[in-house]
C-alpha positions as CSV (number, residue, x, y, z in Angstrom):
1,M,175.9,-64.4,68.4
2,K,174.5,-63.0,65.2
3,L,176.3,-64.6,62.3
4,E,177.3,-62.4,59.4
5,D,178.3,-63.5,55.9
6,P,182.0,-63.9,56.6
7,D,181.1,-66.2,59.5
8,W,179.0,-68.4,57.3
9,R,181.8,-68.5,54.7
10,L,184.2,-69.7,57.4
11,L,181.7,-72.2,58.8
12,R,181.0,-73.7,55.3
13,I,184.7,-74.4,54.8
14,L,185.4,-75.6,58.3
15,Q,182.5,-78.1,58.2
16,R,184.0,-79.7,55.1
17,E,187.7,-79.2,55.9
18,G,188.2,-79.1,59.6
19,R,191.9,-79.5,59.3
20,I,192.5,-76.6,57.0
21,T,195.3,-74.2,58.1
22,N,194.3,-70.7,59.2
23,Q,196.5,-69.3,56.4
24,E,194.6,-71.3,53.7
25,L,191.2,-70.5,55.4
26,A,192.0,-66.8,55.4
27,E,193.0,-66.9,51.8
28,R,189.8,-68.7,50.7
29,V,187.5,-66.3,52.5
30,G,189.5,-63.2,51.6
31,M,190.6,-62.1,55.1
32,S,194.0,-61.5,56.7
33,P,195.2,-64.5,58.8
34,S,194.9,-62.5,62.0
35,A,191.3,-61.4,61.3
36,C,190.4,-65.0,60.3
37,W,191.9,-66.4,63.5
38,R,190.0,-63.8,65.6
39,R,186.7,-64.6,63.9
40,V,187.1,-68.4,64.3
41,R,188.0,-68.0,68.0
42,A,184.9,-65.8,68.5
43,L,182.8,-68.6,66.9
44,E,184.4,-71.2,69.2
45,T,184.0,-69.0,72.3
46,A,180.3,-68.3,71.5
47,G,179.7,-72.0,71.1
48,V,178.8,-71.8,67.4
49,I,181.7,-74.2,66.8
50,R,181.3,-76.9,69.5
51,R,184.2,-79.1,68.6
52,Y,186.3,-80.5,65.8
53,A,186.0,-84.2,64.9
54,A,186.9,-86.8,62.3
55,L,183.9,-88.1,60.4
56,L,184.0,-91.8,59.9
57,D,182.9,-93.9,57.0
58,T,181.0,-96.4,59.2
59,R,181.0,-99.1,56.5
60,E,184.8,-98.9,56.1
61,A,185.1,-99.0,59.9
62,G,183.3,-102.3,59.9
63,L,179.9,-101.0,61.0
64,G,177.8,-102.1,58.0
65,F,174.4,-102.2,59.7
66,H,172.6,-98.9,60.1
67,A,169.2,-98.4,61.5
68,I,166.9,-95.6,62.8
69,V,165.2,-96.8,65.9
70,H,162.0,-95.2,67.1
71,V,161.4,-95.6,70.8
72,Q,158.3,-94.9,72.9
73,L,158.5,-94.7,76.7
74,L,155.9,-96.2,79.0
75,R,155.7,-93.0,81.0
76,H,157.3,-89.7,80.8
77,S,158.3,-89.5,84.4
78,R,161.6,-87.8,85.2
79,E,163.1,-91.1,86.4
80,N,162.2,-92.9,83.1
81,V,163.5,-90.1,80.9
82,E,166.7,-89.6,83.0
83,E,167.5,-93.4,83.0
84,F,166.8,-93.7,79.2
85,V,169.0,-90.6,78.4
86,A,171.8,-91.7,80.6
87,E,171.9,-95.3,79.3
88,V,171.7,-94.2,75.7
89,G,174.5,-91.8,76.3
90,R,176.7,-94.7,77.4
91,C,175.8,-97.0,74.6
92,P,178.5,-97.1,71.8
93,E,176.1,-98.4,69.1
94,V,174.0,-95.3,69.4
95,R,175.6,-92.6,67.4
96,G,172.8,-90.1,67.8
97,C,169.7,-89.7,69.9
98,Y,166.9,-87.2,69.3
99,A,163.9,-86.3,71.5
100,T,161.0,-85.6,69.1
101,T,157.4,-84.9,68.7
102,G,155.0,-87.5,67.2
103,V,154.4,-91.1,67.9
104,A,158.0,-91.9,69.0
105,D,159.5,-90.1,71.9
106,Y,163.1,-90.7,70.7
107,H,164.8,-91.6,67.5
108,L,168.2,-93.4,67.7
109,D,170.8,-93.5,65.0
110,V,172.3,-97.0,65.5
111,H,175.4,-98.5,63.8
112,C,176.4,-102.1,64.3
113,R,178.7,-104.6,62.6
114,D,175.8,-106.6,61.2
115,Q,172.3,-107.8,61.8
116,D,173.4,-110.3,64.5
117,A,175.2,-107.5,66.3
118,Y,172.0,-105.4,66.1
119,N,169.9,-108.2,67.5
120,S,172.4,-108.4,70.4
121,F,172.2,-104.7,70.9
122,M,168.4,-104.9,71.1
123,E,168.4,-107.9,73.5
124,R,171.3,-106.8,75.7
125,F,170.5,-103.1,75.8
126,L,167.2,-101.7,74.5
127,F,164.8,-104.4,75.6
128,R,166.3,-104.3,79.1
129,L,165.5,-100.6,79.8
130,T,162.6,-100.5,82.2
131,G,160.9,-97.4,80.7
132,V,160.7,-98.6,77.1
133,A,157.2,-99.4,75.9
134,N,157.7,-99.8,72.1
135,V,160.5,-100.0,69.6
136,Q,160.3,-99.8,65.9
137,T,163.3,-100.3,63.6
138,N,163.8,-98.8,60.2
139,I,166.9,-100.2,58.4
140,V,168.8,-97.6,56.4
141,L,169.2,-99.0,52.9
142,R,171.3,-96.1,51.5
143,E,172.6,-92.8,52.8
144,I,171.5,-90.0,50.6
145,K,172.9,-87.1,52.7
146,A,174.8,-87.5,55.9
147,D,177.0,-85.1,57.8
148,G,175.4,-82.3,55.8
149,V,176.8,-78.8,55.8
150,L,174.6,-76.3,57.6
151,E,174.0,-73.1,55.6
152,P,171.8,-70.1,56.3
């Protein structure tokens, strides 16, 4: 789907205010409510809008420890990759996982209650995965930009 200017206007507002009513959204972008509804439905149907969600303040939710974890696999066999991806997908501490180029194969966005909980996560989960060769942790000191709004 090729996005046009009205689509981007809708998306910018919806990314910031996902619970906005269709009426208010239509008024803010200068459309009729029916045209606005049709355009939003088209964005949903095309997969541009994947889902709607509540964005949590992880510190307020009791998850004060935040780290970016760089993981290298021993081998890139299908079995190692499939096991790693499946296990990471089931792990509640991992809020995001990205396959990347460079030294690390994967970058994990990990949130835990505190450093003790993070150590437990490493020992109970990450160090037990058979395909993991190396792990490097970068502790997030401060979030500069998170849940950023995508713009053209």
